C-alpha positions as CSV (number, residue, x, y, z in Angstrom):
1,M,72.1,10.2,-62.4
2,A,74.7,10.6,-65.4
3,M,72.7,8.4,-67.6
4,A,69.1,9.6,-66.7
5,D,70.9,12.8,-68.0
6,T,72.7,11.2,-70.9
7,R,69.2,9.8,-72.1
8,E,67.7,13.3,-71.7
9,R,70.1,15.0,-73.5
10,A,69.5,12.5,-76.4
11,H,66.0,12.9,-76.3
12,A,65.7,16.8,-75.7
13,N,64.3,17.2,-79.1
14,S,61.2,16.5,-81.6
15,F,62.9,14.6,-84.3
16,D,60.5,11.6,-83.4
17,L,57.3,13.9,-83.4
18,L,58.4,15.3,-86.5
19,R,59.0,12.0,-88.0
20,L,55.3,11.1,-86.7
21,F,53.8,14.2,-88.2
22,A,55.7,13.4,-91.7
23,A,54.2,9.8,-91.5
24,A,50.7,11.0,-90.8
25,L,50.9,13.5,-93.8
26,V,52.0,10.5,-96.1
27,V,49.1,8.1,-94.6
28,W,46.7,11.1,-94.9
29,S,47.6,12.0,-98.5
30,H,47.8,8.1,-100.0
31,Q,44.1,7.5,-98.9
32,H,43.1,9.8,-101.3
33,A,45.1,8.0,-104.1
34,L,43.5,4.7,-102.8
35,L,39.9,6.1,-103.3
36,G,40.8,7.3,-106.9
37,L,40.9,10.8,-105.6
38,P,43.3,13.6,-106.5
39,E,46.0,14.0,-103.6
40,P,46.1,17.4,-101.9
41,A,48.6,19.4,-103.4
42,V,51.6,21.9,-101.9
43,A,51.9,23.9,-104.9
44,S,54.8,26.2,-103.6
45,L,56.9,22.7,-103.5
46,N,55.4,21.4,-107.0
47,T,54.4,18.0,-104.7
48,S,51.3,16.3,-102.7
49,F,51.2,16.7,-98.6
50,G,52.6,12.9,-98.8
51,G,55.3,14.4,-100.7
52,L,55.7,17.0,-98.0
53,G,56.2,14.1,-95.2
54,V,58.6,12.2,-97.7
55,F,60.8,16.0,-98.0
56,I,60.9,15.9,-94.2
57,F,62.1,12.2,-94.1
58,F,64.9,12.7,-96.3
59,S,66.2,16.2,-94.5
60,I,66.2,15.0,-91.4
61,S,67.5,11.8,-92.4
62,G,70.7,13.7,-93.7
63,Y,70.8,15.7,-91.0
64,L,71.2,13.2,-88.4
65,N,73.2,10.5,-90.5
66,T,76.2,13.0,-90.7
67,L,76.1,13.7,-86.9
68,S,76.0,9.6,-86.7
69,I,79.2,9.1,-89.3
70,A,81.1,12.3,-87.3
71,R,79.9,10.8,-83.8
72,H,81.5,7.5,-84.4
73,N,84.2,8.1,-87.1
74,S,83.8,4.3,-88.3
75,L,82.4,3.3,-91.6
76,Q,81.2,-0.1,-90.3
77,T,79.5,1.3,-87.2
78,F,77.2,3.9,-89.1
79,L,76.5,0.7,-92.0
80,I,75.9,-1.7,-89.5
81,N,73.6,0.9,-87.4
82,R,71.8,1.6,-90.6
83,A,70.9,-1.7,-91.7
84,L,69.8,-3.0,-87.7
85,R,67.5,0.3,-87.9
86,I,65.9,-0.7,-90.9
87,Y,66.3,-4.4,-92.8
88,P,64.5,-6.0,-89.6
89,A,61.6,-4.0,-89.5
90,L,61.1,-4.2,-93.2
91,V,61.5,-7.4,-93.7
92,A,58.8,-8.1,-90.9
93,C,56.7,-5.4,-93.0
94,V,57.0,-7.2,-96.2
95,L,56.2,-10.2,-94.8
96,F,53.4,-9.5,-92.9
97,T,51.8,-7.9,-96.5
98,V,52.6,-11.2,-98.0
99,V,50.2,-12.9,-95.2
100,L,47.8,-10.4,-95.5
101,G,47.9,-10.6,-99.3
102,I,47.1,-14.6,-99.2
103,C,43.7,-13.7,-96.9
104,V,42.4,-11.2,-99.6
105,A,43.8,-12.5,-102.6
106,T,41.0,-12.9,-105.0
107,D,43.0,-15.1,-107.5
108,L,45.5,-17.1,-105.2
109,H,47.0,-19.4,-108.0
110,A,48.2,-16.1,-109.8
111,Y,49.3,-14.6,-106.5
112,L,51.4,-17.1,-105.6
113,G,53.7,-17.0,-108.1
114,P,57.0,-15.3,-109.5
115,E,55.6,-12.0,-109.2
116,L,55.4,-12.7,-105.4
117,I,59.0,-13.8,-105.0
118,S,59.8,-10.9,-107.1
119,Y,58.4,-8.5,-104.7
120,V,59.7,-10.2,-101.2
121,V,63.1,-10.0,-103.1
122,K,63.2,-6.2,-104.7
123,N,61.5,-4.9,-101.4
124,T,63.9,-6.7,-98.7
125,T,66.9,-6.0,-100.4
126,L,66.0,-2.0,-101.7
127,F,69.1,-2.7,-104.5
128,F,67.2,-4.1,-107.1
129,G,64.4,-2.0,-107.6
130,F,61.1,-1.8,-106.2
131,Q,57.6,-3.6,-106.6
132,G,54.6,-2.6,-105.3
133,G,52.5,-5.6,-105.2
134,A,51.5,-8.6,-106.8
135,P,48.7,-10.2,-109.7
136,G,45.2,-11.4,-107.6
137,V,45.0,-9.3,-105.2
138,F,43.1,-5.6,-104.8
139,E,42.6,-6.0,-108.3
140,A,39.2,-3.8,-108.3
141,N,40.7,-1.3,-106.7
142,A,41.9,2.2,-107.9
143,L,45.4,1.1,-107.6
144,P,45.1,-2.5,-108.5
145,Q,47.7,-5.0,-107.1
146,A,48.9,-2.6,-104.5
147,L,50.0,-4.3,-101.5
148,N,52.6,-1.7,-99.9
149,G,53.5,1.0,-101.8
150,S,54.8,3.5,-99.4
151,L,57.9,1.4,-99.8
152,W,59.2,3.0,-102.6
153,T,61.2,5.4,-101.3
154,L,63.3,3.5,-99.2
155,K,65.4,2.3,-102.1
156,Y,66.4,6.1,-102.6
157,E,67.1,6.5,-98.8
158,V,69.6,3.2,-98.6
159,K,71.5,4.4,-101.6
160,L,71.7,7.7,-100.1
161,Y,73.3,6.1,-96.8
162,V,76.0,4.0,-98.6
163,A,77.3,7.1,-101.2
164,L,77.1,9.3,-97.6
165,A,79.5,6.8,-96.1
166,A,81.6,6.4,-99.3
167,V,82.2,10.2,-99.1
168,F,83.0,10.0,-95.6
169,A,85.8,7.3,-95.9
170,V,87.2,8.6,-99.3
171,C,87.7,12.0,-97.5
172,R,88.9,10.6,-94.5
173,Y,85.7,11.4,-92.8
174,S,86.4,15.5,-93.4
175,L,83.3,17.5,-92.6
176,L,83.8,19.7,-95.2
177,A,82.9,16.8,-97.6
178,P,79.1,17.3,-97.5
179,I,79.7,20.9,-97.8
180,F,81.5,20.7,-100.8
181,L,79.5,18.0,-102.4
182,F,76.1,20.3,-101.7
183,A,77.4,23.4,-102.9
184,A,78.7,21.3,-105.9
185,L,74.8,20.0,-106.2
186,A,73.5,23.5,-105.9
187,V,75.4,25.2,-108.5
188,T,74.9,22.2,-111.1
189,L,70.9,22.9,-110.4
190,T,71.3,26.2,-110.9
191,L,73.4,26.2,-114.0
192,M,70.8,23.8,-115.3
193,H,67.9,25.8,-114.9
194,L,69.8,29.2,-116.4
195,G,70.2,27.0,-119.6
196,V,74.2,26.7,-119.0
197,L,73.9,23.0,-118.8
198,E,71.6,20.8,-120.0
199,P,68.9,19.9,-118.1
200,Y,68.7,16.3,-116.0
201,Q,66.4,13.7,-117.8
202,G,66.9,11.1,-115.5
203,D,64.9,10.1,-112.4
204,Q,63.9,13.7,-111.1
205,Y,63.0,11.9,-107.6
206,W,66.9,11.5,-107.6
207,V,67.4,15.1,-107.8
208,Q,65.1,16.4,-105.1
209,F,65.7,13.5,-102.4
210,S,69.3,14.1,-102.9
211,T,68.8,17.7,-102.6
212,L,67.3,17.6,-99.5
213,F,69.7,14.9,-98.0
214,L,72.4,16.6,-98.7
215,A,71.7,20.2,-97.6
216,G,70.1,18.5,-94.2
217,S,74.3,17.1,-94.4
218,A,75.3,20.4,-94.9
219,V,73.8,22.0,-92.0
220,A,75.2,19.5,-89.4
221,S,78.8,19.5,-90.9
222,I,78.3,23.4,-90.6
223,E,76.9,23.2,-87.4
224,I,79.7,21.3,-85.8
225,L,82.4,23.3,-87.9
226,A,81.2,26.7,-86.9
227,G,78.2,26.7,-85.0
228,T,74.2,26.6,-85.1
229,P,74.5,30.1,-86.3
230,I,76.4,30.1,-88.9
231,A,74.6,26.9,-90.4
232,I,71.3,29.0,-90.3
233,V,72.9,32.0,-92.3
234,S,74.9,29.4,-94.5
235,L,71.5,28.0,-95.7
236,V,69.8,31.3,-95.9
237,L,72.4,32.9,-97.8
238,S,72.4,29.8,-100.4
239,A,68.7,29.9,-100.8
240,A,69.0,33.8,-101.4
241,I,71.4,33.4,-104.1
242,V,69.9,30.6,-105.9
243,A,66.5,32.8,-105.6
244,A,68.4,35.6,-107.2
245,L,69.3,33.3,-109.9
246,G,65.9,32.5,-110.4
247,N,65.6,28.8,-109.2
248,Q,62.8,29.3,-106.9
249,F,62.4,25.7,-106.2
250,L,65.7,25.4,-105.0
251,A,65.4,28.0,-102.7
252,R,62.1,26.7,-101.5
253,E,63.9,23.3,-100.8
254,L,66.6,24.7,-99.0
255,L,64.2,26.9,-96.6
256,L,62.2,23.5,-96.0
257,T,65.2,22.1,-94.8
258,L,66.4,24.6,-92.4
259,F,62.7,24.7,-91.0
260,I,62.4,21.2,-90.7
261,I,65.7,20.7,-88.7
262,T,65.3,23.9,-86.5
263,A,62.0,23.1,-85.6
264,A,63.0,19.4,-85.0
265,A,65.9,20.4,-82.9
266,C,63.3,21.8,-80.4
267,N,62.3,20.5,-77.5
268,F,58.4,20.4,-77.3
269,R,58.2,18.5,-74.3
270,A,59.4,21.0,-72.2
271,G,57.9,24.1,-74.2
272,F,56.5,26.0,-70.9
273,N,59.0,26.5,-68.3
274,R,58.2,27.4,-64.6
275,R,59.1,31.4,-64.7
276,S,57.2,32.3,-67.9
277,T,53.9,31.0,-69.7
278,S,55.9,31.5,-73.2
279,P,56.9,28.4,-75.0
280,T,60.3,27.4,-76.0
281,V,61.4,29.2,-79.2
282,P,61.7,26.7,-82.2
283,I,65.3,27.6,-82.9
284,C,67.9,26.1,-81.2
285,M,71.2,28.6,-80.5
286,R,73.7,27.5,-78.1
287,F,75.3,30.4,-76.2
288,R,77.9,31.4,-73.2
289,S,76.3,32.7,-70.3
290,S,75.7,36.2,-70.8
291,K,72.9,38.9,-71.9
292,R,74.9,39.1,-75.4
293,P,74.7,36.1,-77.7
294,H,78.6,34.8,-78.5
295,C,79.0,33.5,-81.6
296,T,82.3,31.7,-82.6
297,L,83.6,30.9,-86.2
298,G,85.7,28.3,-84.7
299,T,89.4,27.7,-85.6
300,F,91.3,24.9,-87.2
301,G,94.4,22.8,-86.1
302,R,94.1,21.9,-82.5
303,R,91.6,24.5,-80.8
304,W,89.5,22.9,-83.6
305,R,90.3,19.5,-83.4
306,S,89.5,20.0,-79.2
307,R,86.6,21.8,-79.8
308,Q,85.4,19.4,-82.1
309,A,85.9,16.4,-79.8
310,S,84.2,18.2,-76.8
311,Y,81.4,19.1,-78.7
312,L,80.8,15.3,-80.2
313,L,81.6,13.9,-77.0
314,S,79.1,16.0,-74.6
315,L,76.1,16.0,-76.7
316,R,74.4,13.2,-78.5
317,Y,72.5,16.0,-80.7
318,P,73.9,19.5,-81.0
319,F,71.5,21.2,-79.2
320,C,70.9,21.8,-75.6
321,S,68.5,20.7,-73.4
322,S,65.7,23.8,-73.2
323,S,65.4,23.6,-69.8
324,G,68.7,26.0,-69.2
325,R,70.8,22.7,-68.0
326,H,74.2,23.3,-68.2
327,C,76.3,21.5,-70.6
328,D,80.0,20.4,-70.1
329,L,81.9,21.8,-73.0
330,R,86.0,21.2,-73.0
331,G,85.7,21.2,-69.1
332,R,83.5,24.2,-68.6
333,Q,80.4,25.3,-67.8
334,H,77.8,26.9,-69.9
335,R,74.6,27.8,-69.7
336,C,72.1,26.9,-72.9
337,Q,70.1,29.8,-74.0
338,W,67.3,29.5,-76.2
339,L,67.0,32.9,-78.4
340,L,64.1,33.7,-81.2
341,M,65.6,33.8,-84.6
342,L,65.8,37.9,-84.1
343,G,68.0,37.5,-81.6
344,L,65.7,38.2,-78.4
345,P,65.6,35.6,-75.4
346,S,62.9,33.7,-74.6
347,G,61.8,35.3,-71.3
348,A,61.6,39.0,-73.0
């Protein structure tokens, strides 16, 4: 019974559903490129729908990986878990595309050459660049020689994993580290936008992906330290400040990250309860069982350490089940209530 409850809490969210949605966006967008057509664009984010899917992946990744490090408090465990999650499937995928390329190659001699070896080595390690294909296949396509172009974002993600682990290790697993790092990045990007600092001339994908990843990481850290409402308010205020300073694009990225995480944290499988026909609200706030919401900023010292430990041990993810199930936090029974962003109960 206990294992069943743990499993239910672990899956009382929609992160997998949102990942599937993001992957569908990428597939749908890429089909236009493969047909030689322009990809549908999301003008407000200056990207395509496939790019929006990638943004979703990086926001979720920063959030969940920070929770993972905080839960295990072990650099070795975190890196091993990440490697086992990525590399077995990645190697299988790359080798499958190699075999598929043999079946459709128009010039087998050109295909089975050094470029194919480079394709395998780069795309199975992710630390030596990226190569989308090899000569001798799909030469007449709109994107010639492309075997698997969708792998290009993995090199950024894996390096961000390593960077996050290194930051936590250096800062002795302090949850303040991602918050200060995100704040430093946001300030730097805003000063660049205002012309105070020279604009970054390097890989712009690093800027976009790092911003989304660190924003998700900061939300997770603030949520553990001070609670979900404070995390939401912090990111909204950050977006408002950078928007007031003229950096509208960064503000949209921050609000997008907040929307993605709050939507993914909702349990849509329990979207309708027995007492009401209204669906579970997509914003997840944990309160005590009272008519008025109870929000705390958290404390430091012994109380903070006790709160953090009970928080991480009691839930695999920092959101309670939307069914109103009790959660044991610090040995006391608290009921999880789901409120709208305006503070109204879900059954109102």
